[in-house]
C-alpha positions as CSV (number, residue, x, y, z in Angstrom):
1,X,7.8,46.4,11.8
2,X,10.2,43.6,12.0
3,X,9.6,39.9,12.4
4,X,5.9,39.9,13.0
5,X,3.7,36.9,12.1
6,X,0.1,37.5,11.2
7,X,-1.8,34.3,11.2
8,X,-5.3,33.1,10.5
9,X,-7.0,36.7,10.3
10,X,-10.6,36.7,9.8
11,X,-10.0,39.7,7.5
12,X,-6.8,41.3,6.8
13,X,-3.3,40.6,8.0
14,X,-1.7,44.1,7.5
15,X,-4.3,47.0,6.7
16,X,-2.7,50.2,5.8
17,X,-5.7,52.6,5.8
18,X,-4.1,56.0,4.9
19,X,-5.9,58.7,6.5
20,X,-4.7,62.4,6.1
21,X,-4.7,62.4,10.2
22,X,-4.3,60.0,12.8
23,X,-7.8,58.6,13.2
24,X,-7.7,57.3,17.0
25,X,-7.3,58.7,20.3
26,X,-3.5,58.9,20.1
27,X,-3.8,61.8,17.8
28,X,-2.7,64.3,20.5
29,X,0.7,62.6,20.5
30,X,1.4,64.0,16.9
31,X,-1.6,66.0,15.5
32,X,0.1,67.1,12.4
33,X,1.2,63.7,11.2
34,X,-0.2,62.5,7.9
35,X,-0.3,58.5,7.9
36,X,-1.0,58.5,4.1
37,X,2.3,60.3,3.3
38,X,4.5,58.5,5.9
39,X,7.3,56.2,5.1
40,X,8.0,53.3,7.4
41,X,11.4,53.4,9.2
42,X,11.8,49.6,8.9
43,X,9.5,46.9,7.2
44,X,11.4,43.4,7.2
45,X,11.0,39.7,7.8
46,X,7.3,39.9,8.4
47,X,5.0,37.0,7.8
48,X,1.0,36.8,6.9
49,X,-0.6,33.5,6.5
50,X,-4.1,32.1,6.5
51,X,-5.9,35.5,6.0
52,X,-9.6,35.1,5.0
53,X,-9.4,38.2,3.0
54,X,-6.3,40.1,1.8
55,X,-3.0,39.3,3.4
56,X,-2.0,43.0,3.3
57,X,-3.8,45.8,1.6
58,X,-4.1,49.8,1.1
59,X,-7.8,49.6,-0.1
60,X,-9.6,52.2,-0.2
61,X,-7.8,55.2,0.8
62,X,-4.3,54.4,-0.5
63,X,-0.9,54.8,1.0
64,X,1.7,57.4,-0.8
65,X,4.9,57.7,1.2
66,X,7.1,60.5,0.1
67,X,10.0,58.4,-0.3
68,X,9.8,54.6,-1.3
69,X,8.7,52.3,1.2
70,X,10.6,48.9,1.1
71,X,9.0,45.8,2.2
72,X,12.0,43.5,2.6
73,X,11.5,39.9,2.7
74,X,7.8,39.7,3.1
75,X,6.4,36.3,3.2
76,X,2.5,35.8,2.4
77,X,1.1,32.4,1.8
78,X,-1.9,30.3,2.1
79,X,-4.5,33.1,1.7
80,X,-8.0,32.3,1.0
81,X,-8.4,35.2,-1.6
82,X,-5.4,37.7,-2.5
83,X,-2.0,38.0,-1.0
84,X,-1.7,41.6,-1.3
85,X,-4.1,44.3,-2.9
86,X,-2.5,47.7,-3.5
87,X,-5.0,50.5,-4.5
88,X,-4.8,54.1,-4.8
89,X,-1.0,54.1,-3.7
90,X,2.4,54.8,-5.0
91,X,6.3,54.4,-4.2
92,X,6.2,51.0,-2.8
93,X,8.9,48.1,-3.3
94,X,8.8,44.5,-2.6
95,X,12.4,43.3,-2.1
96,X,12.8,39.5,-1.8
97,X,10.5,37.1,0.0
98,X,7.6,35.1,-1.5
99,X,3.9,34.7,-2.0
100,X,2.6,31.1,-2.5
101,X,-0.6,29.1,-2.4
102,X,-3.3,31.7,-2.9
103,X,-6.8,30.8,-3.9
104,X,-7.0,34.0,-6.3
105,X,-4.1,36.3,-6.8
106,X,-0.6,36.9,-5.1
107,X,-0.3,40.4,-5.8
108,X,-3.1,42.8,-7.3
109,X,-2.1,46.4,-8.4
110,X,-4.8,49.0,-9.3
111,X,-4.6,52.7,-9.7
112,X,-1.3,52.8,-8.3
113,X,2.2,54.3,-9.3
114,X,5.8,53.5,-9.0
115,X,5.4,50.0,-7.6
116,X,8.7,47.7,-7.8
117,X,8.7,44.1,-7.2
118,X,12.5,42.8,-6.9
119,X,13.5,39.3,-6.6
120,X,10.5,38.0,-5.3
121,X,9.1,34.4,-5.8
122,X,5.5,33.7,-6.5
123,X,4.4,30.0,-6.3
124,X,0.8,29.1,-7.6
125,X,0.2,25.9,-5.7
126,X,2.8,23.9,-4.2
127,X,2.3,19.9,-4.4
128,X,2.1,19.5,-0.5
129,X,-0.6,22.1,-0.4
130,X,-2.8,21.0,-3.5
131,X,-5.1,19.0,-1.5
132,X,-5.6,21.5,1.2
133,X,-6.7,24.4,-0.7
134,X,-10.1,24.7,-2.4
135,X,-9.8,24.9,-6.2
136,X,-12.8,26.9,-6.5
137,X,-12.7,30.8,-7.6
138,X,-11.6,30.7,-11.0
139,X,-8.3,30.9,-12.7
140,X,-5.5,31.8,-10.2
141,X,-2.9,34.6,-10.9
142,X,0.6,35.7,-9.8
143,X,0.7,39.3,-10.5
144,X,-2.5,41.2,-11.9
145,X,-2.0,44.8,-13.0
146,X,-4.9,46.9,-14.0
147,X,-4.3,49.5,-16.7
148,X,-5.2,53.0,-14.7
149,X,-2.9,54.8,-12.8
150,X,-3.3,56.9,-9.8
151,X,-2.0,60.0,-10.9
152,X,-3.7,60.1,-14.7
153,X,-2.6,63.7,-15.3
154,X,1.4,62.9,-15.1
155,X,2.3,61.2,-18.3
156,X,5.9,60.5,-17.0
157,X,5.4,58.8,-13.9
158,X,6.2,55.1,-13.8
159,X,3.7,52.3,-13.3
160,X,4.8,48.8,-12.2
161,X,8.4,47.3,-12.6
162,X,9.2,43.8,-12.2
163,X,12.7,42.8,-11.8
164,X,13.9,39.0,-11.7
165,X,10.6,37.9,-10.3
166,X,10.3,34.2,-10.1
167,X,6.8,32.9,-10.9
168,X,6.5,29.2,-11.0
169,X,4.0,26.3,-10.6
170,X,1.2,28.0,-12.6
171,X,-1.1,25.5,-14.4
172,X,-3.8,22.8,-14.2
173,X,-1.1,20.3,-12.5
174,X,-2.5,21.6,-9.2
175,X,-6.4,22.2,-9.9
176,X,-8.2,20.0,-12.6
177,X,-10.9,22.6,-13.1
178,X,-9.1,25.8,-13.4
179,X,-5.7,27.0,-14.6
180,X,-3.3,29.7,-13.4
181,X,-1.5,32.7,-14.9
182,X,1.8,34.0,-13.7
183,X,0.9,37.6,-15.1
184,X,-2.4,39.3,-16.1
185,X,-2.8,42.5,-17.4
186,X,-6.3,43.6,-16.4
187,X,-9.1,45.1,-18.0
188,X,-10.3,48.7,-17.7
189,X,-13.1,48.4,-15.4
190,X,-12.1,51.5,-13.5
191,X,-11.9,54.0,-16.2
192,X,-14.3,55.1,-19.0
193,X,-12.4,53.9,-22.1
194,X,-10.0,50.8,-22.8
195,X,-6.5,52.4,-22.5
196,X,-3.3,51.2,-21.1
197,X,-1.6,54.3,-19.7
198,X,1.1,53.0,-17.3
199,X,4.7,53.0,-18.3
200,X,5.6,49.5,-17.5
201,X,8.8,47.6,-17.1
202,X,9.6,43.8,-17.1
203,X,13.1,42.8,-16.7
């Protein structure tokens, strides 16, 4: 996937629905392929903007490639809810690119392991866009990480790593009624007790 543009979707931009087999008439071409466990050859310079739901998501079944999938220079902006929602997934790296002007959250991670964000820019609300996007929907977030990992029995596996991520323009300067948070560590709504069980690195 290189140089693609997903614009104005009524639902998702990229929807990675990881099934354990190809769930379409093309299955005969490779009946043993497990999409949930497949790494992309290349994912570079793709753009998603104006999505009504998630710009990109792995919800609900997840995506767990055997080797790290690198999403290079992904640009996601002006989403009506969340730029990217990663769920039940692992071994995914964002490298470079940017997320900006999302009404709710730029990147949300839940029940996911070994996620890395490197050198990505996340901008809450640019001045030129502040009058074009609704301020409804509550406080906005740059990155939201929930406390439950996917593989809860593995005590050594990493959770989320943020390296040189630039988060800016968060605050009430863009919306009078709601504020913005660059980073939020979420609650434990997905699990039965309030714990934080992910080894997490911010650098």
